[in-house]
KEPAVEX-559668 format. One line per 8 residues: for each residue x negated, z negated, y negated of C-alpha. Coordinates in steps of 0.05 Angstrom, whole numbers, plus 32768, in hexadecimal, padded with zeros to 4 digits. Layout:
REM KEPAVEX-559668
X/Z/Y | ...
This chain:
REM KEPAVEX-559668
7FBC/8005/7F5F | 7FE1/7FC4/7F51 | 8000/7FAE/7F8E | 8021/7F6B/7FAF | 7FF4/7F4F/7FD4 | 7FB6/7F82/7FC7 | 7F76/7F6A/7FE8 | 7F42/7F8C/7FC4
7F2B/7F46/7F9A | 7F2A/7F1F/7FE0 | 7EFC/7F50/8000 | 7EC3/7F2D/8000 | 7EE9/7EE9/8011 | 7EFE/7F06/8058 | 7EBE/7F26/806E | 7EA1/7EE9/8058
7EC6/7EBA/8083 | 7ECA/7EED/80BD | 7E7E/7EE9/80B9 | 7E7A/7E9D/80B9 | 7EB1/7E9B/80FB | 7E88/7ECE/8121 | 7EB6/7F0C/8128 | 7E9C/7F43/813F
7E81/7F74/8117 | 7E8F/7FB6/8130 | 7ECC/7FCD/8162 | 7F13/7FE3/8156 | 7F31/7FBF/8110 | 7F7A/7FCD/8109 | 7F9D/7FBD/80C1 | 7FE8/7FB3/80D2
8000/7FB1/8092 | 7FCE/7FDA/8069 | 7FF0/7FDC/8025 | 7FC1/8007/7FF5 | 7F88/8005/802E | 7F5C/7FDE/800B | 7F46/7FAE/804C | 7F49/7FEC/807D
7F1C/8010/8045 | 7EF0/7FD9/8041 | 7EE5/7FD1/808D | 7EE3/801E/809A | 7EA7/801C/806A | 7E88/7FDE/8093 | 7E88/800B/80D1 | 7EC6/7FF9/80FF
7EF1/8027/8119 | 7F2E/801D/80F1 | 7F75/8021/80FD | 7FB1/801C/80C8 | 7FFB/800F/80CB | 802A/8002/8093 | 8078/8016/808F | 807A/8034/8052
8068/8084/804A | 803D/8080/8012 | 8013/804A/8037 | 8015/8074/806E | 7FF6/80B7/8040 | 7FC4/808B/801D | 7FA5/8076/8065 | 7FA9/80BE/8087
7F77/80CF/8046 | 7F48/809C/8039 | 7F47/807C/8083 | 7F57/80AD/80B1 | 7F2D/80EB/808A | 7EE8/80E4/8096 | 7ED4/811C/8062 | 7EF5/8142/802C
7F1F/8183/8044 | 7EFE/81C2/8024 | 7F3B/81E1/7FFF | 7F1D/8221/8014 | 7F5D/824F/7FFC | 7F52/8225/7FB3 | 7F09/822D/7FB4 | 7F03/81E6/7FBA
7F28/81A1/7FA6 | 7F03/81A4/7F61 | 7F2A/81E4/7F50 | 7F6A/81CC/7F6F | 7F66/818D/7F42 | 7F55/81B9/7F07 | 7F99/81E1/7F1E | 7FC0/81A7/7F1D
7FA2/817F/7EE1 | 7FB2/81C6/7EB3 | 7FF4/81B2/7E89 | 802C/81D5/7EB0 | 806A/81B2/7EAB | 80AE/81AC/7ECE | 80EC/8183/7EBE | 80FD/8174/7F0A
810F/8131/7F34 | 80DF/8103/7F14 | 80F0/8114/7EC8 | 8134/8111/7EDA | 813F/80CC/7F01 | 80F9/80AD/7EE3 | 80EA/80C0/7E92 | 8110/80B1/7E55
8123/8100/7E4A | 814F/8102/7E8D | 8190/80F7/7EA5 | 8189/80AC/7EB2 | 8155/8098/7E74 | 8129/806F/7E9C | 80E5/805B/7E82 | 80B4/805B/7EB9
808C/8098/7EA6 | 8086/80C5/7E61 | 80B2/80FF/7E5F | 806A/812A/7E62 | 804C/80FA/7E99 | 8098/810A/7EB8 | 8093/8157/7EB8 | 8042/815D/7EC9
8057/8132/7F0D | 8093/8159/7F1D | 8067/819C/7F15 | 8028/8180/7F42 | 805B/8160/7F76 | 807E/81A4/7F7D | 803D/81CF/7F7B | 801E/81A7/7FB2
8060/81B5/7FDF | 805B/81FE/7FC5 | 8015/820A/7FE2 | 8017/81E0/8020 | 805E/8209/802E | 8037/8250/8020 | 7FFB/8231/804D | 7FCB/822D/8011
7FB5/81E8/8029 | 7FB5/81CB/8062 | 7FD9/818D/8075 | 7F9C/815A/806A | 7F91/817A/8027 | 7FDB/8175/8013 | 7FD0/8128/8021 | 7F98/812A/7FF8
7FB1/8149/7FBD | 7FEA/8119/7FBF | 7FC6/80DC/7FC3 | 7FA0/80E9/7F8A | 7FEB/80F8/7F6A | 8004/80BC/7F7F | 7FCB/809A/7F69 | 7FCA/80BA/7F22
801D/80B4/7F14 | 8011/8064/7F2A | 7FDA/805C/7EEE | 8009/807E/7EBB | 8042/804F/7ED5 | 805F/802F/7E98 | 806D/7FF2/7EC7 | 804E/7FAD/7ECB
803A/7FAE/7F0E | 8075/7FBA/7F3B | 80AF/7FF3/7F37 | 80E3/7FC0/7F40 | 80F2/7FCC/7EF1 | 80D6/7FFB/7EB9 | 80B0/7FDE/7E76 | 80DF/7FE5/7E35
809F/7FE4/7E0D | 806A/801F/7E21 | 802F/8004/7E38 | 7FEF/802E/7E22 | 7FE8/804A/7E62 | 8020/8063/7E68 | 8015/808F/7E2D | 7FD7/80AF/7E45
7FDA/80F1/7E6C | 7FE3/80F4/7EAE | 7FA1/8115/7ED4 | 7F8B/8114/7F1F | 7F46/80FF/7F38 | 7F30/810C/7F84 | 7F3B/80D6/7FB5 | 7EFD/80AB/7FCF
7EF1/80BE/801A | 7EBD/80A4/803D | 7EA0/80B3/808A | 7E94/807F/80BE | 7E93/80B2/80F6 | 7ECA/8090/811A | 7F0F/80AE/812D | 7F3A/807E/8103
7F86/8089/8106 | 7FBD/8070/80DB | 8005/8064/80F4 | 804B/8058/80D6 | 8071/8024/80FD | 8092/7FE3/8100 | 8053/7FB2/8103 | 8077/7F8E/813C
807E/7FCB/8161 | 803D/7FDC/8157 | 8014/7FAB/8178 | 8037/7FB7/81B3 | 8019/7FF6/81BB | 7FD4/7FF7/81A1 | 7F9A/7FC2/81A4 | 7F5D/7FB8/8184
7F23/7F87/817D | 7F39/7F6D/813E | 7F80/7F69/811D | 7F8D/7F5E/80D7 | 7FD0/7F43/80C4 | 7FE6/7F43/8075 | 802D/7F43/8071 | 8062/7F36/803F
8066/7EF3/802C | 809B/7EF5/7FFC | 80DA/7F06/7FE9 | 80C9/7F3E/7FC6 | 80D6/7F76/7FF4 | 80A0/7FB7/7FEF | 80D2/7FF4/7FEE | 80F5/7FE5/7FAF
80C5/7FC6/7F89 | 8099/8009/7F9D | 80CE/8038/7F9F | 80B6/806C/7F71 | 8074/8071/7F9B | 80A0/807D/7FD6 | 80C7/80B4/7FB7 | 808D/80DB/7FA7
806B/80D3/7FE8 | 80AF/80EC/8010 | 80C6/811D/7FDA | 810F/8117/7FF4 | 812E/8117/7FB8 | 815F/80E0/7FBD | 8198/80CA/7F9B | 817E/8089/7F76
81A6/804B/7F6A | 81A9/8018/7F27 | 818D/801A/7EE5 | 814B/8011/7F0D | 8152/8051/7F37 | 8146/802C/7F81 | 8145/805E/7FC0 | 816D/8047/7FF9
813A/801A/8021 | 8169/7FF4/8056 | 813F/8012/8084 | 8103/7FFC/806E | 8119/7FAA/8062 | 80DE/7F80/807A | 80F6/7F44/809A | 80B4/7F1C/8086
80D4/7F18/8042 | 8114/7EF7/805B | 810A/7EAE/805F | 813A/7EAB/80A6 | 8115/7ED6/80C6 | 80CF/7ED6/80B5 | 80B3/7EA4/80E5 | 80D8/7EC3/8119
80B5/7F0B/8117 | 8074/7EE9/8106 | 8072/7EC8/8142 | 8085/7F06/816F | 8055/7F27/8144 | 8018/7EEE/815E | 8032/7EEF/819F | 8027/7F38/81AF
7FE9/7F4E/8193 | 7FB6/7F69/81BA | 7F73/7F53/81A3 | 7F3D/7F27/81A2 | 7F40/7F18/8157 | 7F76/7F0B/8133 | 7F6B/7F08/80E0 | 7FA7/7EEB/80B5
7FAD/7EE8/8067 | 7FE4/7EC4/8051 | 7FF6/7EA2/800A | 8000/7E59/7FFE | 804A/7E70/7FDC | 805C/7E94/801F | 809D/7E93/803D | 8080/7E7E/8080
8065/7E3A/8083 | 8024/7E27/808D | 8028/7DF1/80C4 | 805F/7E32/80EA | 8022/7E62/80E8 | 7FE9/7E2C/8101 | 801D/7E1C/8138 | 8029/7E67/8149
7FD5/7E73/8144 | 7FBD/7E32/816A | 7FED/7E4E/81A0 | 7FBF/7E86/81B0 | 7F76/7E7B/81A6 | 7F46/7E50/8174 | 7F5E/7E4F/812E | 7F2C/7E4C/80EA
7F4F/7E49/80AD | 7F2D/7E5A/8067 | 7F48/7E59/801F | 7F3E/7E6E/7FDC | 7F5D/7E71/7F9C | 7F70/7EAE/7F85 | 7F95/7ED3/7F44 | 7FDC/7EDD/7F56
8005/7F1D/7F52 | 8035/7F08/7F1E | 806B/7F42/7EFE | 809D/7F0D/7EF4 | 80B6/7EC4/7ED9 | 80D3/7E8B/7EFE | 8123/7E94/7F15 | 814A/7E80/7F49
8130/7EAE/7F7E | 80E4/7EA1/7F69 | 80C6/7E62/7F5A | 8085/7E63/7F55 | 8061/7E1F/7F80 | 8026/7E21/7F4E | 802A/7E25/7EFF | 7FF0/7E43/7EEE
7FDE/7E90/7F07 | 7FA9/7E76/7F3B | 7FCC/7E75/7F87 | 7FA2/7E68/7FD1 | 7F91/7E9A/7FF5 | 7F8F/7E85/803E | 7F6A/7EAA/807C | 7F72/7E99/80C0
7F43/7EAD/80F5 | 7F5E/7EA9/8139 | 7F33/7EB5/8177 | 7F50/7EBF/81BD
């Protein structure tokens, strides 16, 4: 999944920096802004007990499956997961919410999905909801199928990286038929947990050995940029707004994306974390100045900073609200590690 701030290609850098610093190799690892769960899953596979948090529903659902579950549910009433996916991957169609709001043949003539894929998404989403309602599947089985659908839908979406806008010309992947695949669930034999809370409230309630922080770093709010994923996860069928078909996201705005608020909420977060180690990922083009980060972290413990060059996540050109500090496609990722 393309995602703002996705750390998949930085996992080795993060692990090597932690080893260099001497961070403990077991215990409780908390990921405060889980996103795609790539970091959380990496450290689950390394044997940590993992606790995740993210305010977006789709991220929370991915955490419930990829982090909390240690084995695939049995899908007994459907004769196993493979048979469940076979049933859903058959070519059944429904002109429903996704078709009307996200496809060119729908009422609003949007081009996020082909008509065919939109109708397939509608059928599958309604079918798994029906199976849950009729007790054909349980909650965990439902979440596994929902993760599979969200992942498959994102793969055939006609976007450049986010759902801030759809493409006017069809990308080749968007014209492929949607196909659900099983999520990759790994077992670390530990009681991992997932939460959907405000991060600053979360740290006041839970503690761990390591807290990993990867907050939003620029003005781009996650809720409008990934609105379709949230709609598919929540399935509340909101009336959408504007040309792009945005959800109402007032309650999901992050203060970390607001220049006038980011430093204040960051300082509050750091001062209330209960852990031996704090690990912060932040970009050199972020809203919070490096000097403020270092001042805040140095106030609570021993700090070491690591950096690496990284290909930026770019879906837009320079404009009034977004001026890239470097003209090429490379940016600098900072990793701050603190021991209290």
